C-alpha positions as CSV (number, residue, x, y, z in Angstrom):
1,X,3.2,-10.5,-2.2
2,X,4.5,-8.8,0.9
3,X,2.2,-6.1,2.0
4,X,2.1,-3.5,4.8
5,X,-1.4,-2.1,5.6
6,X,-1.4,1.4,7.1
7,X,-3.5,1.9,10.3
8,X,-6.2,3.7,8.3
9,X,-6.9,0.5,6.3
10,X,-9.7,-1.7,7.8
11,X,-8.0,-4.2,10.1
12,X,-9.8,-7.3,8.9
13,X,-8.5,-6.7,5.4
14,X,-5.2,-8.1,6.6
15,X,-6.8,-11.5,7.2
16,X,-8.6,-11.4,3.9
17,X,-5.5,-10.7,2.0
18,X,-3.5,-13.3,4.0
19,X,-6.2,-15.9,3.1
20,X,-5.4,-15.1,-0.6
21,X,-1.7,-15.9,0.0
22,X,-0.2,-12.5,0.7
23,X,2.3,-11.9,3.5
24,X,0.5,-9.1,5.4
25,X,1.4,-6.9,8.3
26,X,-1.1,-4.3,9.6
27,X,0.3,-1.2,11.4
28,X,-2.7,-1.1,13.6
29,X,-1.3,-4.1,15.5
30,X,1.9,-2.3,16.4
31,X,2.3,-1.0,20.0
32,X,3.0,2.5,18.8
33,X,2.7,4.5,15.6
34,X,6.1,5.4,14.1
35,X,4.6,8.2,11.9
36,X,4.4,8.3,8.2
37,X,8.2,8.4,7.6
38,X,8.6,5.4,9.9
39,X,5.9,3.4,8.2
40,X,7.2,4.0,4.7
41,X,10.8,3.2,5.8
42,X,9.7,-0.1,7.4
43,X,7.7,-1.1,4.4
44,X,10.7,-0.4,2.2
45,X,13.1,-2.2,4.6
46,X,10.9,-5.3,4.5
47,X,10.2,-5.1,0.8
48,X,6.5,-4.6,1.3
49,X,4.0,-2.7,-0.8
50,X,2.4,-0.1,1.4
51,X,-1.4,0.1,1.2
52,X,-3.0,3.3,2.6
53,X,-5.9,5.7,2.3
54,X,-3.5,8.6,3.0
55,X,-2.1,10.8,0.2
56,X,0.8,11.9,2.4
57,X,2.8,8.7,1.4
58,X,2.7,9.6,-2.2
59,X,4.0,13.1,-1.3
60,X,6.8,11.5,0.7
61,X,7.7,9.2,-2.2
62,X,7.4,11.7,-5.0
63,X,8.2,15.2,-3.6
64,X,10.7,14.1,-1.0
65,X,12.0,11.1,-3.0
66,X,11.8,8.8,0.0
67,X,12.6,5.2,-1.0
68,X,9.7,2.7,-1.1
69,X,8.7,-0.7,-2.4
70,X,5.4,0.4,-4.1
71,X,2.4,2.2,-2.8
72,X,-1.3,1.5,-3.2
73,X,-3.6,4.4,-2.3
74,X,-7.3,3.4,-1.9
75,X,-9.7,6.3,-2.5
76,X,-13.4,6.2,-1.8
77,X,-13.3,2.4,-1.1
78,X,-15.7,1.2,1.6
79,X,-13.9,-0.6,4.5
80,X,-15.4,-4.0,3.7
81,X,-14.3,-3.6,0.1
82,X,-10.7,-2.6,0.8
83,X,-9.2,-6.1,0.7
84,X,-11.0,-7.0,-2.5
85,X,-9.9,-3.8,-4.3
86,X,-6.3,-4.2,-2.9
87,X,-6.2,-7.9,-4.1
88,X,-7.2,-6.8,-7.6
89,X,-4.6,-4.0,-7.7
90,X,-1.9,-6.4,-6.5
91,X,-2.8,-9.0,-9.1
92,X,-3.0,-6.6,-12.0
93,X,-0.2,-4.2,-11.1
94,X,2.1,-6.2,-9.0
95,X,5.1,-5.9,-11.3
96,X,4.7,-2.1,-11.5
97,X,4.4,-1.9,-7.7
98,X,7.5,-4.1,-7.1
99,X,9.4,-1.8,-9.4
100,X,8.5,1.2,-7.2
101,X,5.3,2.4,-8.8
102,X,2.4,4.1,-7.1
103,X,-1.2,3.0,-7.8
104,X,-4.2,5.1,-6.9
105,X,-7.4,3.0,-7.0
106,X,-10.6,4.9,-7.0
107,X,-12.9,2.3,-8.5
108,X,-13.6,2.0,-11.3
109,X,-10.6,4.2,-12.1
110,X,-7.0,3.3,-11.5
111,X,-4.0,5.6,-12.0
112,X,-0.5,4.4,-12.1
113,X,2.6,6.4,-11.5
114,X,5.6,4.4,-12.6
115,X,8.8,4.3,-10.6
116,X,11.1,7.3,-11.3
117,X,13.2,6.5,-14.3
118,X,10.9,3.8,-15.5
């Protein structure tokens, strides 16, 4: 799956997810931060699921109806566990994410907001 990790996600998670076969880009490697709107727009333009710790992306997607290609928000997940939790969410809810869903993972709980109109 194509994934864009927000800067707040632990950097080494990119390598761990790539080792599992995902096509991963980490915003922390970019020369400058384009801001939340820019990150969300780039993820959408590249058909990438955005993984973040930041609730602002859900607000952009839901309240402002900004287009996206799926969002995973990790809540209360230790840095070294972020890749594992993300991999589980991508495996279990990949179809929902690719359809534009939003998944909030706060282990052991997971909440899914289907894409608008789904």
